[in-house]
N, C-alpha and C positions, 0 to 999 in steps of 0.2 A: 151832570153837574158841570157848570161852566167854569173853566180853569180860572178866568180872570175875575171871578166873583169873590175870590178870597185871596187876592194877591198880597195884600197887606199882612194877613194872617200867615201866608206862606212864607214871606220873608222872615217874619219873626220866628217861625218854627225852625226854618233852615239855619238861622243864626244860633238859636239855643241849642239845637242838637249838635251843630258843629262844635260849638264851644265846649259842650259836655264831653264830647269824644276826645278832645285834646288831653283831658286830665283823666279820663276813665276808659280808654281804649283797652280791649282785651289784648294780651300778649299771646299771639298765635304764630306758630312756626312759618306759616306761609305769608304773613303780613309784613309790611313796613310800617314804622311808627307814623302817627298822623303828621302830614306835611313833609315826610321824608322822601327819599328817592322811590321811584316806582318799583314794585317787587318784580321778581323774575316771572315772566308770562307762563313758563312751564309750571311753576309752583301755584300760580293762581288757577291755571286750567285744571291741574291735577286735584287741588283742593276742592274746587267747585264741583267736579264730577263726584268726588268722594262724599261731599256733603249733601248731595241730593237724597232727600228723605232719610238722612242719617244725622245724628247729633255731633256737635263739635267734639264732645268728650270721646265719643267712639272713633272719630276720624284721626285724632292727633297722632296716635301711636302708628296707625297704618301709613299716614303721610310721611312720618320720619322713617319708617321701614322702607317705603318705596323710594324715597329720595336718597337714602343711603345705598341702596342696591342699584337704583337706576338714576343716577344724578342729572341726566339730561334727557331730553325727548328722544334723542338718537339712541341712547342707551336702552330706553324702554322699547323703542321700535325694534331693536335688535334681539329682544328677549323672546323666548318661546311663549306662545299664548298660554300654554298649560301652566307655565311658571308664574305668569301674571295672574291667572285665575286662582292658583293655589295660594299666592300671597294675598289675594283679596278675600279669601275664605273668612267668613264671619261678618263681613260688612253687608252682605245681602244684596238683593237686586243685581244679579250677576250679569245681566245684559250690559250694565254699566262697564264692567271690567272688560268684556269682549270689545265694546266700542272704544273704550280707553286705548286698548292695544291697537285697534284699527286706526284710530285717530293719530296715534303716535307714529305709526308707519306712514300715514298720509302726509303728515307734517314733515317728517324726516326725508321722505323720498320725493315728494311733489313740491315742497316748499323749502327745501334746503335747511330743515330744522328751525325755520323761523315762523312763529305764529302770526297769522294776519292781524292787523291792527284795527280794521273796520268791523263794526258790528254785523253788517250785511255779509262780510266775507267769512267771519267767524261762524255764522249760521250754516255755512256750507260744510263744516267739519263733521265727521261721524260722531254721533252722540252729543252734539251741541245744540240745544234748543234756545228758545228766545231768552229765557232767564240767563242761562249760562253765557250766552254770547254778550248780552248787556253787562254782566258782571265782569267778564274778562276785559271788554272794551274799556270799561270805566276804571277798574282797579289796576290793571296791568299797563294800560296805555294812556290813562288820563282823559279819555274821551267822555263827552257828556252823553250818558245813556241812562235810561230809566230802569232801575233794578228793583224787582219785587219778588222776594222770596216769602216764605210763610210767616216769618217774623216781621217783615216790613209790611206785609198784607194786614196783619193784625194791628200793628201800630197805626197804620194810616186809616184803616177802617174806623178805629176809635177816634183818631184825631178829628175826623170830619163826620162821625156818626153815620157812616154809609150803611144803610139798612137793606139794600138790595141783596137778596140771598145769593150766596155763592153757588154755582160758578158765575152767574150773570154779573154779580157785583164786582168781579175782577176788573171789568172795563172801567168802572168809576174809580176803583182803588188806583189803577194804573194812571188815570188822568190826574188824580190828586197827588200821587207821588211825582209825576212829571212837573206839576206846579210847584212843588217844594224842592226839587233837585236843582242845585246851583249850576251856573254855567261852568264854573271853575271848581275843581276839587270834587267831582262827582263820585269818584271812587272812595275817597275818604267819607263822603256823606252817606253813600250806600252802606259802608261798613258801620258807620255810626248808628244808622237806622237798624241794621241787623243786631248790633249790640244792645240797643234800647229794647228791641223785642225779646231778645234772649234773657236779659238781666233785669229789666224794669217792667216793660209792658208785656208780662208773661200771661199765658192764657188763663191761669188761675191765680187769684190773689195778687193782681199787679201792684207794684210798689209806687203808688201815685204820689205818696208823700215825698219822694225824692226824685220825681220826674221833672226834667228841665222844661217840659212843655205842658205841664199840668194846667196852666192858665189858658192855653190855647186849645185844650182837648174838649171836644163837644160831648163825647161819651162821659167824661168826668163831670161836666156840668149837668148832664142828665142823671148822673149817679147810677148808671148801669153799664159800666165798662165791659163786664164779661159777657154782655149780650152781643158784642161785636168781635169779629165779623159774624154775620148771620149765616149759619151753615144749614144745609138741607138735612132733613132727618136721616139717620143712619139706617142702611138696609141690613137685614139679617144676613150673616155670611153662611153660605152652604158648607156642610162638613163632608169632606171626602175621606176615603179609607185607602191605606196603602199597606203593603207588606215589604219589608226589607229582609234580606237573606244573609245570614252569618255563616260563612264557610271558612274554616280555620285548619291549618295543618303546619306542623313544625314551627309554631310561634309566628306564623304569617297568616294574614287574612286576605281573602280574595276581594279585590275591588274591580270595578268596572268603570269605564269612561262613558258618561252620559251622552246621548246624541248631540251633535253640534247645535241643533236648533231646538227651541222650546225652553221650558224652565230649567235653570241650572245647567244650561247647555255647555258641553265640553268639560265639566267638572268631574273629578274622580269622586266616586261614591260607592257605597255598598250596592250589590245587585238588588234590583227591586222588580215589582210586578207591573210596571208601565203605568202607574198612576199619573194623573194629570189634573190641571185646574178644573177641567170640565167633566171629569169621570173618575170613579173609583178604579183602583187596580184590579187585576184579575186574580190575584193571590196564588197563581200557579208558580211552583218553584222552578228554578233554572235547570236543575238536574233531579233525577229520581233518587230516592233514598229515605232514610228515616229523619224526620224533622220534628223538632219540639217547638210549638208556637207559643209565644208570649204575647198576650193580647194588650193592645192599646198602651205600649210602653212610652210613647212620646206624643205630645199634642203640640202642634206648631201652627202658628197663625201667619198667613200671607195677607196681602192687602185685600184680596177679593174672596178668599176662602180659608177654612181652617182644615187642617190635616190630622187624622188620627192614624198612628202607625203601630202595626204589629211587627214583631221580629220573630222570624223563623230561624232556628239554629239547626245546622246539619250535624247528625250524630253518627253516620256511618264512618267506618274506618277508611274505606276506599273512596277516593274522590276522582271521578271521571269528568274532567273538563279541561279543554285546552283551547278555548276561544281566543282569537287574537286580541280582543279588546280587554281581556282579563289581566289583572295585575296582582301579583302576590306581594303584599306589603308587610314589612316587619312590624309586629304589633307594638314593639318597644319604640317605634319611630312613627307611630300613627298620627301624631300631632303634626308631622311634617307633610303629611299627604295632602293637606289643604282641603279637607272635606267641607262641604257647605254645612252650615250650623245644624240644619235638620238632621243630617247623617252623623255629624259629630255627637249630637244628643243621644242617638241610638248606641253609638259605640261607647260612650260614657256610661250609659245605663247597663250595657252587657259586661263591661269590665268591673263596674261596681257590684253587680249581681254575683260575679264569680268570687268575690272576697268573702 
């Protein structure tokens, strides 16, 4: 698609979306009001990392918890990674949390606590990809950058009826977003488009009757808004099997720290059988003894596979384990352990089963 082939339409879209945002911007804790002072770069970076593949509703409370506990990037850098991972528990995609801490350390130690302003320099930070770099440059520093998240992708694909299937269609969508992004106020415009995609141009049942760019929307004119963007057919997810192990004594439960690399790396968790995205676990218990196995107590969906979990409960009175990585955690305070959602589900099932 040639960018200059719809310049007049682009100007109209940009103006209408910008005007709509002034009166309808979402009130979010990491944002500044439309046309107001630029927000804290630390807040923008933190929120953008949290929002990757996660909804605004889920992120709000985590953002507020993080900024209350670690109000500056230097404070976050000084935190223990284990504490950051525990505070992140429940948000998923835990590599983001490890990169978050790594990036905070980098900014604090190598950049004197000051985030770079240029998109190209932001790309050099741990855990910061093309979208995040563009979003920080535009929103935190007022630079003109082309910001395309999932909401914007859907909005722009519909506005211009871009029918090239994803992921190839992303190139055309970015070119179209480039064409409608103004030279001034790119941060507000990007957030305006995000809001449009989240509240009006939704994936199902879009609210076209209140859309400020309905008249400019090619998909609306065709009458098939939900056909865009064109997605490839979904692949069936493989199903993996895992076994978790419940070892309890004196109102304390045995936890282990997962290996630093791999899924849920560095997180506290129940001992398990070495399950992975590419293979089932071996189902062998960590210690010999009497075990009662409860089959398939948890089903959990990851991006590329699903996991069915058995829970094996240790029933011997004598417990012989003294591995360095083991942690005896008070059951009454298990919520403070920061277990990943998958393991928290298993704990919840066991505690409920005992009642």
